[in-house]
Backbone bond lengths (Angstrom), bond angles and torsions (degrees), N, CA, C in turn:
res aa  C-N    CA-C-N  psi(-1)  N-CA   C-N-CA  omega(-1)  CA-C   N-CA-C  phi
1 X - - - 1.425 - - 1.511 108.10 -
2 X 1.295 118.81 121.03 1.442 120.98 -177.29 1.512 108.02 -99.42
3 X 1.402 115.89 128.12 1.443 123.27 179.67 1.577 108.92 -105.06
4 X 1.296 116.14 -29.03 1.471 117.86 -179.08 1.505 107.93 -149.12
5 X 1.297 115.71 150.80 1.464 122.12 179.76 1.529 109.90 -132.92
6 X 1.341 115.93 136.24 1.537 121.26 179.31 1.502 106.66 -110.14
7 X 1.304 113.60 125.35 1.487 119.52 179.77 1.486 109.04 -140.98
8 X 1.325 115.57 159.09 1.473 119.39 175.02 1.538 108.96 -80.29
9 X 1.282 114.60 159.81 1.477 119.60 -172.92 1.569 109.80 -65.59
10 X 1.345 115.59 -18.83 1.479 118.99 179.42 1.529 110.41 -67.07
11 X 1.351 117.91 -18.05 1.484 119.37 177.89 1.490 114.07 -98.21
12 X 1.349 116.14 17.23 1.453 119.00 -171.83 1.562 112.62 -61.83
13 X 1.301 119.03 -28.96 1.431 122.67 179.99 1.528 110.82 -65.06
14 X 1.322 115.19 -28.04 1.492 117.14 177.51 1.484 114.34 -66.53
15 X 1.365 113.91 -24.71 1.453 120.78 -176.85 1.551 113.02 -70.97
16 X 1.322 116.38 -5.30 1.458 118.97 177.05 1.532 108.98 -65.89
17 X 1.363 116.67 -39.15 1.460 121.95 -173.95 1.477 115.38 -67.60
18 X 1.389 120.24 -38.27 1.425 117.16 -175.80 1.510 117.25 -62.88
19 X 1.319 117.05 -14.31 1.479 120.86 179.63 1.542 111.55 -65.55
20 X 1.426 112.85 -18.92 1.444 115.62 -179.81 1.535 112.91 -94.48
21 X 1.378 116.38 4.25 1.457 119.25 -175.43 1.546 110.26 -62.35
22 X 1.356 120.69 -42.70 1.459 118.19 -178.92 1.557 114.08 -58.55
23 X 1.305 115.80 -35.42 1.471 119.64 179.71 1.556 111.35 -69.64
24 X 1.345 115.42 -13.85 1.493 119.95 177.31 1.539 111.96 -101.63
25 X 1.368 112.87 4.97 1.456 114.23 178.33 1.529 115.51 95.46
26 X 1.324 116.62 3.60 1.459 122.29 179.93 1.562 109.73 -99.64
27 X 1.335 113.97 151.33 1.440 119.24 175.85 1.539 111.43 -74.51
28 X 1.327 113.86 156.47 1.442 117.94 174.42 1.537 110.21 -66.54
29 X 1.257 116.63 154.10 1.524 120.58 177.08 1.511 109.92 -132.91
30 X 1.275 114.39 158.30 1.519 123.62 177.89 1.496 106.34 -85.91
31 X 1.338 115.15 137.49 1.484 120.56 174.79 1.518 108.26 -121.31
32 X 1.337 115.39 121.59 1.426 122.90 -179.67 1.535 107.27 -111.35
33 X 1.320 115.46 135.52 1.445 120.69 -179.75 1.514 113.37 -122.38
34 X 1.281 119.77 128.87 1.458 121.96 174.40 1.509 110.59 -108.23
35 X 1.361 115.52 156.84 1.508 117.11 -174.11 1.506 110.85 -72.08
36 X 1.331 114.37 158.98 1.472 120.08 173.91 1.535 107.50 -77.94
37 X 1.315 116.04 126.99 1.461 118.17 177.56 1.551 109.20 -122.16
38 X 1.345 116.54 150.08 1.450 119.20 177.82 1.509 111.55 -65.84
39 X 1.330 114.03 146.85 1.506 117.06 174.19 1.516 110.57 -85.97
40 X 1.321 115.63 176.81 1.454 121.32 -177.26 1.526 111.02 -66.39
41 X 1.291 118.88 -20.18 1.462 121.19 -178.81 1.544 113.38 -86.24
42 X 1.328 114.29 -3.24 1.518 117.81 -179.45 1.467 113.67 100.39
43 X 1.400 119.04 -23.50 1.450 119.67 175.04 1.531 106.41 -96.68
44 X 1.348 116.36 -166.99 1.443 118.14 -176.41 1.522 110.09 -68.47
45 X 1.349 114.93 152.13 1.492 118.82 176.57 1.560 106.62 -72.13
46 X 1.300 114.97 134.04 1.456 120.87 -177.83 1.511 110.89 -137.72
47 X 1.320 117.25 138.64 1.471 121.04 176.06 1.454 113.49 -66.09
48 X 1.336 117.88 -22.94 1.463 123.92 179.70 1.490 114.49 -84.16
49 X 1.335 115.47 -13.32 1.477 120.20 -178.93 1.554 108.00 -110.20
50 X 1.318 117.83 98.34 1.438 121.59 -171.56 1.563 113.29 -56.57
51 X 1.290 116.87 -42.15 1.437 119.01 -177.00 1.523 116.01 -72.45
52 X 1.297 118.59 -7.83 1.446 123.91 -176.77 1.543 113.19 -86.36
53 X 1.325 115.36 -9.67 1.477 118.00 -171.84 1.500 113.42 -140.92
54 X 1.337 117.17 164.28 1.441 123.97 173.89 1.546 106.73 -112.45
55 X 1.340 117.55 119.41 1.465 122.08 179.37 1.539 108.59 -86.20
56 X 1.328 113.96 155.12 1.456 119.36 -177.85 1.516 110.63 -64.73
57 X 1.287 120.31 -25.72 1.463 123.22 -178.02 1.517 112.26 -104.92
58 X 1.312 118.93 14.31 1.434 120.90 179.81 1.567 107.81 -64.85
59 X 1.304 117.60 139.01 1.425 121.75 173.91 1.559 110.96 -70.52
60 X 1.347 116.36 162.52 1.468 118.82 179.09 1.540 110.46 -58.63
61 X 1.320 118.07 -38.52 1.455 120.01 -176.58 1.569 107.88 -70.09
62 X 1.375 118.47 -29.07 1.442 118.87 178.43 1.558 109.32 -72.00
63 X 1.324 116.59 -38.66 1.422 120.65 178.69 1.528 111.13 -60.89
64 X 1.351 114.49 -47.40 1.453 120.02 178.24 1.512 113.29 -60.42
65 X 1.334 115.69 -42.77 1.498 119.33 179.75 1.512 112.35 -64.07
66 X 1.367 116.30 -44.07 1.482 118.85 -178.13 1.561 110.90 -68.19
67 X 1.320 116.24 -38.53 1.474 116.88 -179.66 1.494 111.70 -71.68
68 X 1.317 116.70 -35.91 1.473 121.62 179.57 1.566 109.04 -59.96
69 X 1.346 116.42 -38.87 1.456 121.41 -178.15 1.518 113.48 -85.82
70 X 1.344 115.88 -8.16 1.485 120.50 -172.33 1.536 111.81 -63.22
71 X 1.324 115.81 147.02 1.483 123.00 175.13 1.505 106.95 -69.46
72 X 1.321 116.88 118.21 1.488 120.79 178.85 1.487 108.52 -155.36
73 X 1.333 116.15 68.18 1.463 123.23 -177.16 1.550 109.10 -67.40
74 X 1.354 118.60 132.66 1.445 122.12 177.97 1.503 113.89 -47.44
75 X 1.349 118.47 122.68 1.445 122.61 175.17 1.528 115.25 81.60
76 X 1.337 116.60 -5.49 1.481 119.91 -175.33 1.528 109.40 -97.99
77 X 1.327 118.09 114.05 1.498 120.47 -178.94 1.481 109.96 -99.51
78 X 1.296 119.13 -3.45 1.506 121.15 177.87 1.465 112.24 -80.98
79 X 1.323 117.36 133.41 1.500 121.05 179.24 1.465 114.06 53.22
80 X 1.327 117.00 35.21 1.421 123.34 -179.70 1.549 108.63 -99.56
81 X 1.390 113.77 102.44 1.411 119.02 -175.98 1.533 113.81 -68.20
82 X 1.335 118.78 -27.56 1.458 121.87 177.88 1.548 107.03 -64.46
83 X 1.307 119.16 -51.89 1.430 120.73 177.07 1.526 113.69 -57.85
84 X 1.321 113.54 -38.27 1.520 117.27 -179.00 1.551 111.50 -63.50
85 X 1.321 115.61 -35.42 1.514 118.80 176.45 1.544 108.89 -61.62
86 X 1.340 118.77 -40.10 1.418 120.45 -177.80 1.552 108.21 -70.31
87 X 1.285 115.79 -43.02 1.467 119.27 -173.84 1.564 114.40 -68.17
88 X 1.361 111.95 -41.20 1.482 117.37 -173.13 1.516 114.76 -102.87
89 X 1.328 118.77 -12.30 1.488 119.81 179.69 1.510 111.28 -119.88
90 X 1.357 116.02 -56.01 1.488 116.76 -173.47 1.471 116.41 -77.18
91 X 1.329 118.88 -41.43 1.497 120.65 -179.86 1.512 111.52 -63.34
92 X 1.380 119.11 -46.36 1.471 119.09 179.18 1.499 114.34 -59.86
93 X 1.315 119.10 -27.40 1.468 122.75 -178.16 1.557 112.90 -83.64
94 X 1.338 114.07 -36.01 1.467 116.99 -172.13 1.517 112.90 -115.40
95 X 1.344 119.69 -16.84 1.445 124.66 -176.48 1.539 113.35 63.10
96 X 1.345 115.86 14.31 1.456 119.53 173.68 1.510 107.21 -161.71
97 X 1.369 115.61 162.63 1.419 120.60 176.86 1.495 107.92 -143.79
98 X 1.341 117.68 137.31 1.442 122.66 -179.34 1.562 111.29 -108.90
99 X 1.325 112.68 124.42 1.460 116.08 173.30 1.535 107.68 -88.21
100 X 1.325 115.75 121.05 1.471 119.63 -179.13 1.548 110.94 -96.04
101 X 1.287 113.65 124.76 1.485 115.58 178.77 1.521 110.02 -156.06
102 X 1.278 118.19 162.86 1.449 122.56 -178.44 1.564 111.21 -69.08
103 X 1.342 113.10 157.12 1.478 115.56 -177.07 1.536 112.13 -63.02
104 X 1.327 118.24 -31.00 1.436 120.40 -179.74 1.544 113.14 -65.85
105 X 1.341 116.69 -17.05 1.425 120.84 175.95 1.536 111.63 -108.25
106 X 1.313 117.20 17.89 1.470 121.49 173.89 1.486 113.39 110.61
107 X 1.350 119.75 -8.11 1.426 120.24 178.08 1.516 113.72 76.46
108 X 1.350 117.98 178.53 1.437 119.96 -179.27 1.524 109.57 -68.79
109 X 1.317 113.98 150.41 1.478 123.43 176.86 1.462 112.16 -138.93
110 X 1.363 116.03 127.03 1.469 119.62 179.72 1.531 111.16 -100.96
111 X 1.329 114.00 133.45 1.454 122.01 179.97 1.565 107.42 -111.65
112 X 1.328 113.43 130.34 1.480 119.86 174.97 1.496 113.93 -103.74
113 X 1.325 115.10 -4.35 1.485 121.75 174.15 1.511 109.82 -130.12
114 X 1.272 119.00 131.63 1.446 122.35 -179.04 1.538 109.65 -62.84
115 X 1.296 116.64 -40.62 1.508 122.39 -176.90 1.507 110.89 -55.73
116 X 1.373 115.96 -37.97 1.451 120.48 -179.17 1.534 110.61 -65.70
117 X 1.349 116.94 -42.12 1.404 122.66 177.90 1.566 109.94 -64.79
118 X 1.251 117.50 -45.03 1.468 119.00 -179.69 1.505 111.17 -63.38
119 X 1.363 116.00 -37.58 1.448 119.65 179.51 1.588 109.51 -64.66
120 X 1.291 117.28 -45.27 1.482 122.27 178.54 1.504 110.94 -60.52
121 X 1.312 117.05 -41.42 1.472 121.14 179.27 1.534 108.45 -64.73
122 X 1.336 117.23 -46.59 1.461 120.81 -178.33 1.527 110.74 -60.63
123 X 1.353 115.98 -32.58 1.482 119.04 179.31 1.510 113.25 -91.12
124 X 1.322 116.40 7.15 1.454 125.55 176.74 1.544 112.06 64.03
125 X 1.351 114.62 27.76 1.469 118.90 168.55 1.477 112.57 -72.60
126 X 1.373 114.48 -33.27 1.478 123.88 176.48 1.500 110.34 -104.21
127 X 1.290 116.10 123.59 1.493 122.23 -178.05 1.552 109.16 -83.02
128 X 1.370 116.76 141.01 1.467 121.13 178.88 1.515 113.89 -53.11
129 X 1.356 116.39 -37.98 1.446 118.47 178.43 1.490 113.82 -62.72
130 X 1.319 117.40 -42.19 1.476 122.68 176.90 1.518 110.50 -66.52
131 X 1.348 117.82 -39.79 1.471 120.96 179.91 1.547 108.77 -63.39
132 X 1.326 118.39 -45.99 1.445 120.77 -177.71 1.548 112.38 -64.65
133 X 1.361 114.89 -42.80 1.443 117.82 179.45 1.558 112.65 -64.73
134 X 1.312 115.97 -33.88 1.445 120.78 -179.74 1.469 111.54 -71.14
135 X 1.407 115.20 -39.93 1.467 119.68 178.02 1.552 110.98 -67.52
136 X 1.295 116.02 -33.91 1.459 120.61 178.64 1.505 110.66 -64.17
137 X 1.317 118.52 -45.32 1.458 122.58 174.89 1.490 113.32 -59.36
138 X 1.372 116.66 -49.79 1.415 122.68 -176.76 1.560 110.60 -64.31
139 X 1.298 117.79 -43.69 1.475 120.72 179.66 1.527 111.44 -64.78
140 X 1.300 118.28 -40.61 1.520 120.02 179.76 1.494 110.98 -64.84
141 X 1.370 117.52 -38.01 1.434 119.65 174.63 1.511 112.10 -59.41
142 X 1.335 114.47 -37.92 1.478 121.09 179.22 1.514 113.74 -70.49
143 X 1.341 114.19 -39.42 1.477 119.91 -176.59 1.503 114.64 -84.42
144 X 1.319 119.96 -22.47 1.458 121.43 -175.87 1.493 114.99 -53.93
145 X 1.346 121.91 -45.13 1.490 123.30 177.58 1.521 110.37 -64.39
146 X 1.307 119.06 -33.10 1.487 120.95 179.96 1.549 109.01 -70.38
147 X 1.340 113.97 -44.23 1.503 119.17 179.89 1.542 107.46 -59.06
148 X 1.287 114.50 -45.40 1.508 118.72 -177.94 1.526 113.12 -62.94
149 X 1.311 116.36 -39.29 1.430 122.18 178.67 1.555 111.69 -65.09
150 X 1.266 115.17 -34.82 1.481 121.72 -178.40 1.541 110.80 -87.78
151 X 1.265 119.17 3.02 1.440 120.83 -174.82 1.538 111.25 -88.82
152 X 1.348 114.97 54.14 1.463 122.00 173.52 1.503 110.16 -140.80
153 X 1.308 119.25 152.67 1.509 121.82 -171.63 1.472 113.79 -57.16
154 X 1.334 118.75 -37.82 1.462 120.53 -174.22 1.462 112.23 -69.05
155 X 1.329 116.65 -43.63 1.502 121.63 -179.26 1.544 110.85 -74.55
156 X 1.345 116.05 -30.46 1.462 118.97 176.08 1.537 110.99 -66.95
157 X 1.307 114.98 -39.41 1.457 119.99 179.68 1.554 108.39 -66.84
158 X 1.332 116.26 -43.47 1.487 120.96 178.81 1.572 109.06 -58.48
159 X 1.332 113.15 -48.82 1.471 119.53 -175.72 1.570 109.35 -61.48
160 X 1.331 115.16 -41.63 1.500 120.26 -175.69 1.519 109.76 -65.95
161 X 1.394 114.41 -34.42 1.427 119.73 -177.97 1.502 111.34 -73.91
162 X 1.353 114.48 -39.46 1.501 120.36 178.20 1.499 113.46 -72.24
163 X 1.348 115.88 -38.59 1.477 118.10 -176.46 1.525 106.64 -132.97
164 X 1.357 115.82 85.98 1.475 120.91 177.13 1.521 113.46 -59.60
165 X 1.293 118.74 144.67 1.428 123.81 177.04 1.491 109.81 -63.83
166 X 1.386 119.70 114.39 1.473 120.80 -175.25 1.510 110.99 -65.85
167 X 1.340 119.11 -30.29 1.470 117.96 177.05 1.509 113.96 -63.53
168 X 1.323 116.26 -36.10 1.480 119.10 177.25 1.525 111.16 -69.73
169 X 1.340 115.72 -37.49 1.442 117.37 179.40 1.551 111.69 -65.48
170 X 1.344 114.87 -36.67 1.464 118.70 -178.70 1.507 107.91 -69.88
171 X 1.356 115.29 -37.95 1.509 118.61 -178.40 1.548 109.96 -63.44
172 X 1.323 114.52 -43.02 1.476 120.06 -179.18 1.532 108.92 -63.97
173 X 1.334 116.99 -40.28 1.428 122.42 -177.10 1.580 111.05 -66.57
174 X 1.336 113.19 -37.54 1.477 117.84 177.74 1.495 112.07 -66.14
175 X 1.365 116.24 -31.23 1.444 119.69 -179.32 1.469 114.32 -68.91
176 X 1.386 116.46 -21.27 1.447 121.06 178.89 1.529 111.97 -102.36
177 X 1.352 118.25 -5.70 1.435 121.20 -178.98 1.532 111.99 -132.37
178 X 1.319 114.00 47.59 1.463 118.28 -177.03 1.530 113.08 -62.13
179 X 1.322 117.29 -26.58 1.422 119.55 -176.07 1.492 114.19 -81.71
180 X 1.356 115.89 -13.93 1.501 119.50 -177.51 1.528 109.17 -92.34
181 X 1.333 117.89 132.73 1.461 120.96 176.10 1.579 111.50 -65.61
182 X 1.288 116.57 147.96 1.446 119.77 -178.66 1.536 107.38 -81.00
183 X 1.367 115.64 136.10 1.446 120.57 -178.40 1.546 109.19 -74.40
184 X 1.307 115.64 143.70 1.436 121.35 175.66 1.574 107.84 -79.77
185 X 1.350 116.78 123.25 1.441 121.54 -177.26 1.552 105.94 -110.15
186 X 1.370 116.29 112.43 1.496 119.41 -176.15 1.531 112.83 -57.67
187 X 1.341 117.88 -30.85 1.479 120.71 -178.86 1.518 111.74 -64.32
188 X 1.300 118.29 -15.15 1.495 119.46 178.80 1.501 111.88 -77.44
189 X 1.344 117.53 -15.16 1.474 119.97 179.61 1.453 111.48 -81.76
190 X 1.342 116.11 121.48 1.445 121.73 178.13 1.572 108.20 -86.27
191 X 1.291 115.38 92.47 1.470 121.60 -176.02 1.501 107.31 -109.28
192 X 1.344 115.42 126.26 1.418 120.89 -177.18 1.591 111.41 -133.54
193 X 1.335 113.04 157.52 1.479 117.31 171.98 1.525 108.64 -94.71
194 X 1.321 116.03 130.50 1.493 121.45 -179.84 1.516 110.06 -131.57
195 X 1.332 114.83 169.46 1.456 120.75 179.55 1.530 107.32 -117.11
196 X 1.320 115.34 130.48 1.465 122.19 176.02 1.516 109.99 -73.80
197 X 1.310 117.38 114.61 1.479 122.68 -175.32 1.541 109.76 -99.36
198 X 1.283 118.80 -21.25 1.505 120.80 176.80 1.500 108.67 -158.18
199 X 1.301 115.12 148.92 1.485 123.61 -179.79 1.548 109.97 -138.41
200 X 1.287 117.49 124.53 1.461 122.36 175.64 1.485 111.84 -133.67
201 X 1.307 118.40 153.23 1.440 121.53 174.38 1.545 108.47 -71.55
202 X 1.355 113.44 141.30 1.473 118.96 177.45 1.532 106.88 -61.41
203 X 1.353 117.68 135.97 1.491 119.49 -176.99 1.501 112.32 -70.65
204 X 1.335 119.07 -17.15 1.531 119.42 179.73 1.484 112.03 -123.44
205 X 1.334 120.93 15.01 1.462 119.54 -179.71 1.529 108.57 -152.72
206 X 1.304 117.86 114.16 1.437 121.28 -177.71 1.523 114.71 -67.94
207 X 1.316 116.46 -20.34 1.474 120.70 -179.19 1.480 116.22 -90.88
208 X 1.366 116.12 2.23 1.432 119.49 -173.36 1.527 110.91 -121.23
209 X 1.381 114.12 147.41 1.464 120.61 170.38 1.510 108.32 -105.28
210 X 1.325 116.50 155.36 1.453 123.22 167.69 1.508 107.45 -117.00
211 X 1.303 116.59 112.66 1.489 120.85 -176.02 1.529 111.08 -111.09
212 X 1.332 114.84 151.09 1.454 121.77 169.34 1.537 104.43 -107.95
213 X 1.316 115.58 123.05 1.477 120.38 -173.15 1.546 110.87 -124.41
214 X 1.342 116.33 124.36 1.455 120.83 179.98 1.531 110.85 -89.04
215 X 1.359 116.39 112.97 1.467 120.62 -179.49 1.518 109.35 -116.08
216 X 1.316 117.79 28.78 1.449 120.64 176.19 1.474 116.92 86.00
217 X 1.343 117.51 11.35 1.493 123.78 176.45 1.451 109.71 -95.11
218 X 1.363 117.02 167.17 1.444 118.84 179.32 1.574 114.21 -60.34
219 X 1.302 117.11 -30.34 1.450 122.01 175.65 1.513 111.31 -124.41
220 X 1.363 117.94 144.56 1.481 116.20 175.31 1.520 113.70 -67.20
221 X 1.277 115.65 157.21 1.496 120.80 179.14 1.486 110.14 -89.85
222 X 1.292 115.70 143.99 1.526 121.14 173.72 1.532 106.52 -93.15
223 X 1.309 115.26 125.79 1.466 120.34 -176.99 1.534 109.53 -132.07
224 X 1.290 116.69 131.14 1.492 122.13 178.25 1.551 104.87 -104.28
225 X 1.345 114.08 128.56 1.496 117.77 -178.66 1.531 109.56 -140.98
226 X 1.306 114.08 148.27 1.506 120.99 -176.64 1.504 108.74 -90.48
227 X 1.326 121.94 57.04 1.450 123.68 -176.94 1.538 112.57 -103.77
228 X 1.298 118.40 3.41 1.478 119.92 -174.60 1.486 111.73 -54.53
229 X 1.362 118.91 -45.13 1.475 119.18 -174.18 1.586 111.18 -82.50
230 X 1.339 116.47 -1.71 1.463 117.35 -176.26 1.525 111.11 -112.07
231 X 1.341 118.92 -37.03 1.493 122.61 -177.11 1.524 109.08 -129.79
232 X 1.302 115.17 125.15 1.494 118.29 172.28 1.500 111.91 -61.07
233 X 1.309 114.82 148.34 1.449 121.92 -177.96 1.506 112.74 -54.22
234 X 1.325 117.55 -43.89 1.440 123.71 -177.64 1.504 113.69 -63.60
235 X 1.358 114.25 -32.51 1.492 120.54 -178.51 1.548 112.43 -79.87
236 X 1.332 115.29 -19.26 1.472 117.42 179.80 1.512 111.96 -85.96
237 X 1.326 114.79 -25.65 1.484 119.52 -179.93 1.530 111.68 -59.78
238 X 1.329 116.98 129.85 1.472 125.72 174.33 1.526 113.89 74.06
239 X 1.347 117.01 6.58 1.478 120.12 -177.01 1.511 108.18 -83.33
240 X 1.354 116.13 154.84 1.441 121.73 174.25 1.562 106.01 -87.79
241 X 1.356 113.25 135.72 1.507 117.77 -179.70 1.506 108.50 -130.99
242 X 1.316 115.36 156.68 1.456 121.16 174.21 1.532 105.77 -96.95
243 X 1.343 114.72 127.02 1.464 120.68 -173.35 1.525 112.62 -124.10
244 X 1.323 116.68 129.53 1.462 122.11 170.79 1.511 109.60 -84.67
245 X 1.352 113.69 115.01 1.487 118.22 -166.40 1.508 117.10 -101.43
246 X 1.347 116.82 -16.52 1.488 116.12 -176.05 1.502 112.64 -105.68
247 X 1.362 116.15 36.87 1.405 120.31 166.66 1.549 109.21 -82.50
248 X 1.342 116.68 152.92 1.422 119.42 176.64 1.510 108.28 -67.98
249 X 1.379 118.13 130.16 1.472 119.87 177.36 1.552 111.44 -52.14
250 X 1.293 115.02 135.76 1.476 120.41 -176.81 1.536 112.58 -135.87
251 X 1.284 117.36 132.76 1.471 121.02 177.50 1.503 109.42 -77.56
252 X 1.367 112.84 129.04 1.499 117.82 177.14 1.520 106.37 -121.72
253 X 1.343 115.24 107.40 1.478 122.60 -177.58 1.516 109.40 54.89
254 X 1.325 117.02 40.95 1.494 119.33 172.36 1.513 115.92 95.12
255 X 1.360 116.58 -8.90 1.499 119.63 179.49 1.539 108.11 -116.04
256 X 1.348 115.59 128.03 1.435 120.16 -175.37 1.529 109.75 -76.71
257 X 1.295 116.71 127.23 1.476 121.17 177.61 1.520 109.18 -102.28
258 X 1.362 114.47 134.17 1.488 119.15 -173.06 1.541 111.11 -112.83
259 X 1.330 115.89 30.43 1.487 120.33 177.10 1.464 109.90 167.12
260 X 1.384 114.07 -174.08 1.445 120.75 -179.05 1.536 108.87 -136.69
261 X 1.244 118.72 126.68 1.476 124.93 176.35 1.544 107.50 -76.36
262 X 1.330 115.81 117.68 1.469 119.32 179.43 1.524 113.81 -89.24
263 X 1.370 114.22 -44.30 1.452 119.31 177.89 1.536 108.38 -162.22
264 X 1.337 113.49 167.54 1.472 118.65 -178.51 1.537 109.80 -130.34
265 X 1.365 115.26 157.08 1.440 117.85 -177.64 1.566 109.73 -75.90
């Protein structure tokens, strides 16, 4: 027997039909709608896309991994899932948010209005790496009591039955379909926009650049690319590029590359 239903505002048209429930012999029900918020991947948050959301029972290492990969382009407040967590989850609970950073970058700063934080991020006063680290700390403080509550065999069994581990399901499926090739899923690609903050010629290869690219992490990534014959060094400096980030790090003529440049603005 359903007394209340929670849906996103995108499903509001479906709520036209429940008004006819009493005429069919059913009781009225309460309908609650929450706003559509962007997921961590930059598209909408979806229960079917693991990397787009933070679950209540995610481990600390899961939270760190998801936030590290989250779309958080410097100065871009559109489709920014990290900012949306602050606006719709953390600010309503605490009425403030603290950006944690080293003294050399300005030290900690407390915001009592979300709009002020968004403005500072848009003006690049707040760095994506500091934003992600601060959200990670705040979310873990929020989730720790829930994790502790669920740290007993009965609730673990209930949680596993309700939300099976998708990786185990995929592994079992592979065991029965070894002959079928695995489909390429675009959502597995960790593609981000970053800014080239330095460009140097590779010390051992005339056709390669070694770039430092800021993709919103605490430290810029080192990327080796074969763009020497296509883009002059001066034109690549400070440009925005699209970077594939979840490739296995690979040494190229002695320099480890931590991604692949796909295109530049």
